C-alpha positions, -999 to +999 in steps of 0.1 A: +554+033+063+535+007+082+506-010+065+473-006+085+448-034+086+418-012+090+397-013+121+366-027+137+341-010+114+354-024+082+358-059+097+322-057+110+310-047+075+328-076+059+314-101+084+279-088+079+282-092+041+296-127+045+267-137+067+241-122+044+253-139+013+258-173+031+222-182+020+231-177-017+241-207-038+267-213-065+279-184-085+256-161-066+279-162-036+294-128-042+291-095-025+279-078-057+249-101-056+241-089-021+241-053-033+218-063-062+194-082-039+192-053-016+185-029-045+158-053-059+141-056-025+140-018-021+125-014-056+099-041-051+086-027-018+073+003-037+058-020-064+041-041-037+024-010-022+013-001-057-001-036-063-020-037-030-036-003-038-047-016-072-062-047-054-082-026-029-095-004-057-105-035-077-123-050-048-142-018-040-151-013-076-164-049-080-187-045-049-199-012-063-207-027-097-227-055-081-252-029-072-246-026-035-239+012-038-259+035-059-230+054-076-195+050-089-162+043-071-147+077-080-178+095-066-176+075-034-139+084-029-146+121-037-175+123-012-154+106+015-127+133+011-154+160+010-168+148+042-133+144+057-137+108+067-105+089+074-115+057+058-088+047+033-091+022+005-077-007+025-103-003+052-131+002+027-120-030+008-120-050+041-155-037+049-166-045+013-155-081+016-167-087+052-200-069+051-214-054+019-245-040+037-224-019+060-205-004+030-239+005+015-250+021+048-217+042+048-223+053+012-260+062+019-249+083+049-223+100+028-247+107+000-273+121+024-248+144+042-229+156+012-260+163-010-277+182+019-247+204+023-245+211-014-282+218-015-279+242+015-251+260-002-271+267-033-301+283-015 
C-alpha cells in the first residue's frame, strides 16, 4: 500500500500553526503552547467583559453617592428598565464621567415619569 502524504488542508493547518508560534520564545515554541494561548485568550475575553461591567457599575455608583442623583444605583437601573429606555451601563457611565448634570436630569425625568405612572395606577 502506498503511503499518502496528506493533502492541502493538513499542510495549510501546519503552516498556520508554525506562523502563529513564531512569536513565541524558547521552550514555548511548541504547538501545544499555541493551543493553550488560544484557550487562555478565549477564557479571558469573558473575564474582560465582566471586569468592564464592574467598572461601569462602580463609576455610576460613585457619581450617585456623590449626591448628583437622589436615589440608589439599583433603583435607577430598575426605573430605566421599567420605562424601557435603552441606556445601558456603559453609556450611563460615559455620561456620568462627561456630564454629571445630564445624568441627574435623566434620573429626575425617570423619577417623574415612573412615579406618576405608579400613582395613576393606584387611583
